[in-house]
N, C-alpha and C positions, 0 to 999 in steps of 0.2 A: 488609421491613420498609416500610412506605411512606412517603415524607417526611411529616413532621411539624413542629409548632415543637419548641422545645429544652423538656425536662423535667428534672426532677431524674435520674429515672433515665438519660434520654438521655446528659445529661451525666455521668454517673457512669460511664455504657458508654465516653464518648468516652474521658475522662479516663485509664481502664483501657488502652484501645486507645494512646493518644499517648503512656504509658509503656511501651507493647510496640514500636513503631517507634523510639522513641529510642535501646532498647537496643539497636539495628542498626545504629547512625551514619549511619543514612539520613534522608535530608531528606522531607518529603511528599511535595514533586513527582517526587524520584528514585522513593519505592517506588510510586508511582501510577503512574510508568513502568513498573519492572517489571510491578507486576499488569496493566498497560492499561488504566487505568481515568484519566478524566477528574480535575484535580487538585480540581474544586469538588466530585468525589463526594465524597471521601475528607475535604475540606472540612467538607461535611455532616455528613457522620457521625460525625468527630471534637466535631462542636459540639450534637450529640445530635439530630440533625434527618431522621435514619436515611437512606433515599435506598440500599442495598443487603437484597440479601439472604443469611438464614444463609450459604448455601454460599460467599458473597463471605467472609464475617467469617470460616468456621473459615481460608478459604483465606488471606488475611491473618494472622491468628494463626499458622498452620503456617509463612508465610513467614518472621515474624517469632522463631519458636523460642518461643513464647511454653510457660510452664510448664504442665503437665496441669491442674494446680489452677487456676491463675489462667485460663489457658484457658474453663476449665467455667462459671467465675464470668462470665467475660464475654459468655458464649453466655445464659446464664440473665439477665442483666441487659436484651442484645438484646430477648429474648424479651417483656417486661414491657410492658406498655399501659395502664398502672393512673396515675392521675392520682393516686397517693400510689404511697410508697416507705418499706417496713419492711424495719429491718437487723438482723437478729439477729447476737449475738456469743458466741461460747465463752468469753471471757473479759474481754469488756469492753475489749482495744484491736487493736489501733490503728485497725481499718480504721473502727471507729465513728466516732472521733476525725477519720481521715482524710477520710472525706465530708464529716462538717462542718465542718472546716479549708477545703476546695475548694470550698465554696458561699459558705463566710465570704471567702474570697480575692476571689470573684467579685462579690459585694455591694458597692454604692455607699452602702446605708443598712441599717443593723441598727437594730433598736427590739427590745428586750430584756425582761423581768418573768420575776423572781424573788418568791417569795414566802419561801424557805426559809434559802438559802443566799446570799452575794455571787455576783454573776454572775460566770460562769467568766471574761470577758473580763479583769476588773476582780483576778482572785483572785491574788496575788502566791506563786509557788511553795512556799512553806513550808505555807499555806493550802490548797495543792493536791493537797500531798503529804496534807496530814492527814484531808482529805475522800474519798480514792482510798485512803488506808489503809483507812476503816472503812469502807467502799462494800460489801464482800465480793462483790465482781465481778470484782477482778482478783487472779491468782496472784503469789503472793509474785518470783516471779522476774521477773512482766513487769511489777509496782511503777515500776519505776525510767523504763521508755522511754515507759511510759502518761502516766507526771507528765510527762517532758520534753516529749511531745506535745502535752499541754492546756494547759503553760506556753508551750511555741509557738505555739498562738492569737494571745496578747497582741502578735505582732508586726503583724497587721492595724489596729492601734490608732495609725493615721497621718491625716492632715491630706485625705488624697483620699478619704473616703469621710466618712461621719456617723454617730455612736452616739448613741441613747438608751435610756437604762438606767432604768426601774420598777425598785424594789427595796422590799420590805417593813420597816418599822421593825423587826419582829420577826430579821429576818436579821441586820442590825445587831448588835444585841443575844444573838445565840448566838455563846459562845466555842467558837472552833476551832483545834484546835494550842497552847493554853495561854495566857495572856493576853499575853506579848510577841508571838507571832505575831498575836493578836487585834489589837491595839495597833498592829501595822508597816500590817495589811491597813486598818483605817481611815483611818490617817493619806496610806498608798496613794491610799482611794479621794479623798480630800481633795484631792491632787496632780493625780491623773486630770481631777479633776472641774472645773478652772479653763481647760483647754483647749478651744478655742472650738469645737471638731467633737465633744465631746462632752456630751453633757448628762444629767447623773444625778437622779434624780426618787423623791423617797422618800414611799413610801403606807404615813402615819402609822397607828398602832392604833387610835388615835382615832376613824376611820371606820366600825370593827366592819365588815362584813359588805362584800363587794365585788364587781366582775367576775371580780377573778381568781383567784378561791376553785378556779377547776377545777385550777390547775396550771402550774407555770412553762411558758414558751415563747419562740421566737425568732421575727421576722417578718424576713426578708431581703428585699433587694431590688433588681432589678436593672437595668443602661439596656437591655438586651435579652430578657431573660425577663422571665416574669409572675414576681410577688412567691411566696416560699417559706415556706411556718410547719413550725418543725423542734419536736418534743418527745421530749424520752427519757425511760427506763425503767430497771429496774433491769438489766433481759435486752434491750432492743430500743430503738430510735431510730425516729421514721417523720419524714418529710420528706412535706409536702402542696403540692401546687401548684395545685391546682382552685379555681376561683373562689367558690363556697358555701364552702369549708371557711377562706380567704381572709379572706373579709369578715366570717365571724364572728370570726375571732381581728382583724381591725382594728377591730370596733366592741368588742370587749372592751379593748383599747389606746384608746379614744375615752375608753371608761367612768373608764380607770385615768389616763389624763391630768385628767378631772376634779375625780378626789377627792386625786390629788398634791400637794406643796408642789413651790414652785418651784424654780429652783435652789437661789436664796440659801438661802432657808427648808431646803431639804435638809443645805447643807450646814453650816448652823446644828446640823442634828440629829446631825449626822456629830461635828462635832467637840465636841459637848455631850456626847455617850458616850465620844469620847474623853480629855477631861477630867477625867471620873469615873473612869478609869484611871489616872491620874496618882500 
């Protein structure tokens, strides 16, 4: 695989190899010495920039005694050369969530558009549980770990990065998990909205048709990598980092910003719905 700039696929591959290395208890420098590699070569591979061939990848994974299923997954990721990454899941857990979490942790800015539900990063545990149980994509035995993985995503909501959430008013009016959960979810959004690094802007129903009608998505920006657009569906999720796709979704966000209420007006809408539930 030729050395190239980092991509979503490359970083997913690098994260998997990093986990394999950590399982050995060796440092990257120690492993590079064992394999007879320059440490920079290993660092480039872990950053998703390539610089190694398939034989070398297999040699590394064999030395790390990586389980066969994970080894084949990483080899398939290594072979990927596309500007997008499609991930299918057997039961909706937790690889799909894990890949998204890895991208979110590296991002310094996240812009989210949600038309039907409260954005995932703002969902409380009970809301997540209700949505996951109704989604028909997770087996009953996997529900607890899937809910826990999705709830853990909120850990990235801290001051070292910025978040903008565009939310359609209809998402706030959808009762999820009963009235008590609905009430607490709205109250949680109000509490989060006063944090300086979080902006919540409501797109009111009164605007009618808008640029976001094609569906929910998330745009993630990184200090060293190209921006990534994330879209999910019932059985798969997609990550795009090609310029044309990213530009398209950035234009959608510009249009949404033009019709969305400002932060104070948005808080007033959330508070009005909440007061109606008292």
